[in-house]
C-alpha positions as CSV (number, residue, x, y, z in Angstrom):
1,X,15.0,-4.9,14.3
2,X,17.6,-4.2,16.9
3,X,19.7,-2.1,14.5
4,X,18.4,0.5,12.1
5,X,19.0,-0.4,8.4
6,X,20.1,3.1,7.6
7,X,21.7,2.2,4.3
8,X,18.8,0.2,2.8
9,X,17.3,1.7,-0.3
10,X,13.6,1.6,-1.3
11,X,12.7,0.6,-4.8
12,X,10.7,3.7,-5.5
13,X,13.6,6.0,-4.7
14,X,15.7,4.5,-7.5
15,X,15.6,6.8,-10.6
16,X,15.3,3.7,-12.9
17,X,12.4,2.0,-11.0
18,X,9.4,0.7,-13.0
19,X,7.3,3.8,-13.8
20,X,4.0,1.8,-13.9
21,X,4.6,0.4,-10.4
22,X,5.7,3.8,-9.2
23,X,2.5,5.4,-10.4
24,X,0.4,2.7,-8.8
25,X,2.4,3.2,-5.6
26,X,1.5,6.9,-5.5
27,X,-2.1,6.1,-6.1
28,X,-2.2,3.5,-3.3
29,X,-0.5,5.8,-0.8
30,X,-3.9,7.5,-0.2
31,X,-5.4,4.3,1.2
32,X,-2.2,3.2,3.0
33,X,-1.9,6.6,4.8
34,X,-5.5,6.6,5.7
35,X,-5.3,3.2,7.2
36,X,-1.9,3.3,8.9
37,X,-0.4,6.8,9.3
38,X,-2.7,8.2,12.0
39,X,-3.2,11.7,10.4
40,X,-6.8,12.0,11.5
41,X,-5.6,11.9,15.2
42,X,-2.8,14.4,14.5
43,X,-5.2,16.7,12.6
44,X,-7.7,16.7,15.5
45,X,-5.1,16.9,18.3
46,X,-2.4,19.1,16.8
47,X,-3.6,21.0,13.6
48,X,-7.3,21.8,14.0
49,X,-6.8,23.8,17.2
50,X,-4.5,26.1,15.3
51,X,-7.0,26.7,12.5
52,X,-9.7,29.3,12.1
53,X,-12.9,29.8,10.1
54,X,-12.0,33.4,9.5
55,X,-8.2,33.5,8.9
56,X,-6.2,31.3,6.6
57,X,-3.7,28.9,8.2
58,X,-0.8,28.0,5.9
59,X,0.7,24.5,6.0
60,X,3.9,23.2,4.3
61,X,4.1,19.5,3.7
62,X,7.8,18.5,3.2
63,X,8.4,15.5,1.0
64,X,4.7,15.3,0.0
65,X,5.1,12.3,-2.3
66,X,1.9,11.8,-4.2
67,X,0.2,14.6,-2.2
68,X,-2.5,12.5,-0.5
69,X,-1.8,13.8,3.0
70,X,-2.1,17.4,1.8
71,X,-5.4,16.7,0.1
72,X,-6.7,14.8,3.1
73,X,-5.9,17.6,5.5
74,X,-7.5,20.1,3.1
75,X,-10.7,18.0,2.9
76,X,-11.0,17.7,6.7
77,X,-10.4,21.4,7.1
78,X,-13.1,22.2,4.5
79,X,-15.5,19.8,6.3
80,X,-14.9,21.7,9.5
81,X,-15.3,25.1,7.7
82,X,-11.7,26.1,8.5
83,X,-9.6,28.1,6.1
84,X,-6.3,26.5,5.1
85,X,-3.7,26.8,2.3
86,X,-1.4,23.8,1.9
87,X,1.8,23.7,-0.1
88,X,3.3,20.3,-0.8
89,X,6.9,20.1,-1.9
90,X,9.1,17.2,-3.0
91,X,12.5,17.2,-4.7
92,X,11.4,14.2,-6.9
93,X,9.8,15.5,-10.1
94,X,7.9,12.2,-10.5
95,X,6.1,12.7,-7.2
96,X,5.3,16.3,-8.0
97,X,4.0,15.4,-11.4
98,X,1.7,12.7,-10.0
99,X,0.5,15.1,-7.2
100,X,-0.3,17.8,-9.7
101,X,-2.3,15.4,-12.0
102,X,-4.8,14.6,-9.2
103,X,-8.1,16.3,-8.9
104,X,-7.5,20.0,-8.2
105,X,-8.2,21.4,-4.8
106,X,-8.2,25.2,-4.5
107,X,-6.6,24.9,-1.0
108,X,-3.6,22.8,-2.2
109,X,-0.7,23.4,-4.5
110,X,2.4,21.4,-5.3
111,X,5.9,22.3,-6.4
112,X,9.2,20.6,-6.9
113,X,11.5,21.9,-4.2
114,X,13.4,21.1,-1.1
115,X,12.9,22.8,2.3
116,X,16.1,24.7,1.8
117,X,14.8,26.3,-1.3
118,X,11.9,27.8,0.6
119,X,14.2,29.0,3.4
120,X,16.4,30.8,0.8
121,X,13.2,32.4,-0.6
122,X,12.3,33.7,2.8
123,X,9.0,31.7,3.0
124,X,7.1,31.2,6.3
125,X,4.2,29.0,7.1
126,X,2.0,28.6,10.2
127,X,2.6,24.8,10.3
128,X,5.3,22.6,8.8
129,X,4.6,18.8,8.6
130,X,6.0,15.7,7.0
131,X,4.9,12.1,6.7
132,X,7.3,9.1,6.5
133,X,10.2,11.4,5.6
134,X,12.4,11.2,8.6
135,X,13.5,7.6,8.1
136,X,14.8,8.4,4.6
137,X,17.3,11.0,5.9
138,X,20.9,10.5,7.0
139,X,21.8,12.3,10.3
140,X,23.2,15.3,8.5
141,X,20.1,15.5,6.2
142,X,17.8,15.2,9.2
143,X,19.6,18.0,11.0
144,X,19.1,20.2,7.9
145,X,15.4,19.4,7.5
146,X,14.8,20.1,11.2
147,X,16.7,23.4,11.1
148,X,14.8,24.4,8.0
149,X,11.5,23.4,9.7
150,X,12.3,25.8,12.6
151,X,13.0,28.6,10.2
152,X,9.9,28.0,8.1
153,X,7.3,27.3,10.8
154,X,5.7,30.2,12.8
155,X,3.6,28.0,15.1
156,X,4.3,24.3,14.8
157,X,6.6,21.7,13.2
158,X,5.3,18.2,13.2
159,X,7.0,15.2,11.5
160,X,5.2,11.9,11.6
161,X,7.2,8.8,11.0
162,X,7.3,5.0,11.5
163,X,8.4,3.4,14.8
164,X,10.6,0.4,14.2
165,X,9.6,-2.9,15.9
166,X,9.2,-6.5,15.1
167,X,5.5,-6.3,15.6
168,X,5.2,-3.4,13.1
169,X,7.2,-5.4,10.5
170,X,5.2,-8.6,11.0
171,X,1.8,-6.9,10.9
172,X,2.6,-4.7,7.9
173,X,3.9,-7.8,6.1
174,X,0.4,-9.3,6.4
175,X,-1.7,-6.2,6.0
176,X,0.1,-5.1,2.8
177,X,-0.5,-8.4,1.0
178,X,-3.5,-7.0,-1.0
179,X,-1.4,-4.1,-2.4
180,X,-0.1,-5.8,-5.5
181,X,1.6,-4.5,-8.5
182,X,3.3,-1.6,-6.6
183,X,6.2,-0.9,-4.3
184,X,3.9,-0.6,-1.2
185,X,4.8,-3.9,0.4
186,X,8.5,-4.3,-0.3
187,X,9.3,-0.6,0.3
188,X,7.1,-0.5,3.4
189,X,9.0,-3.3,4.9
190,X,12.3,-1.6,4.1
191,X,10.9,1.6,5.6
192,X,10.2,-0.1,8.9
193,X,13.7,-1.5,9.0
194,X,15.1,2.0,8.2
195,X,13.0,3.8,10.8
196,X,14.1,4.9,14.3
197,X,13.1,3.8,17.7
198,X,12.1,6.7,20.0
199,X,15.4,6.7,22.0
200,X,17.4,6.7,18.7
201,X,15.4,9.6,17.3
202,X,15.7,11.5,20.5
203,X,19.4,11.2,20.3
204,X,19.4,12.4,16.7
205,X,17.1,15.4,17.3
206,X,18.4,18.9,18.3
207,X,17.4,20.5,21.6
208,X,13.9,21.8,21.8
209,X,12.3,19.0,19.8
210,X,9.8,16.7,21.5
211,X,10.0,13.0,20.5
212,X,7.3,10.6,21.5
213,X,5.0,7.8,20.3
214,X,2.0,8.7,18.3
215,X,0.7,5.2,18.0
216,X,2.1,1.7,18.6
217,X,3.8,1.9,15.2
218,X,4.3,5.6,14.7
219,X,6.0,8.5,16.5
220,X,6.3,12.2,16.1
221,X,9.0,14.9,16.2
222,X,7.4,18.1,17.4
223,X,8.7,21.7,17.8
224,X,6.8,24.7,19.0
225,X,8.7,28.0,18.4
226,X,9.7,29.8,21.6
227,X,8.2,27.0,23.7
228,X,10.9,24.2,24.2
229,X,9.3,20.9,24.9
230,X,10.7,18.1,27.0
231,X,11.6,14.9,25.3
232,X,9.3,12.0,26.1
233,X,10.9,9.0,27.7
234,X,10.9,5.8,25.7
235,X,8.0,3.5,26.5
């Protein structure tokens, strides 16, 4: 855990991975993210204050995977009677196909694309988010995604990712035992090994991005346009 396993590869990212296990992985993401990712707290603390019952708030979910976070945010917004339109993008056609096959939600749409495609199209969104994407990116790729986020987001960019630690690895190894027949457990353990510690991510992030812990096992990269934020010291 002392050194980031930057070159490790997750099984589901391989183009020739087992399609049955991949589909089951996408389905199980919904429960995994509900249990472990902390999006309810981020929604209440960061997103809900920006939303309105009268005006639509647009949200872009970069690297949306199976689309469960986008649908979750849409459901919470609807419950709170707040208007939202969420676009989930992912460059992997398998992820977009799975996301599009799920129960339709009028507030959510998915498309196969990368963040740069939307920048070139001149798109803008109130909020840009991602979940468990940062640790997949090499330094140059991270720089591109963060630069794209700044161009795409009018009010807030918020990237939620894992926080590497021995405790996170050990607890997830136990908690993920019930998730059989998918890539959840092996890929989750690889993801923790690939993830950053706050000081490492702070060093990789451009000026103006706030880096800090979101939970014992997660942290966020946050940018507010025209409002530079200090970087949180490592705990």
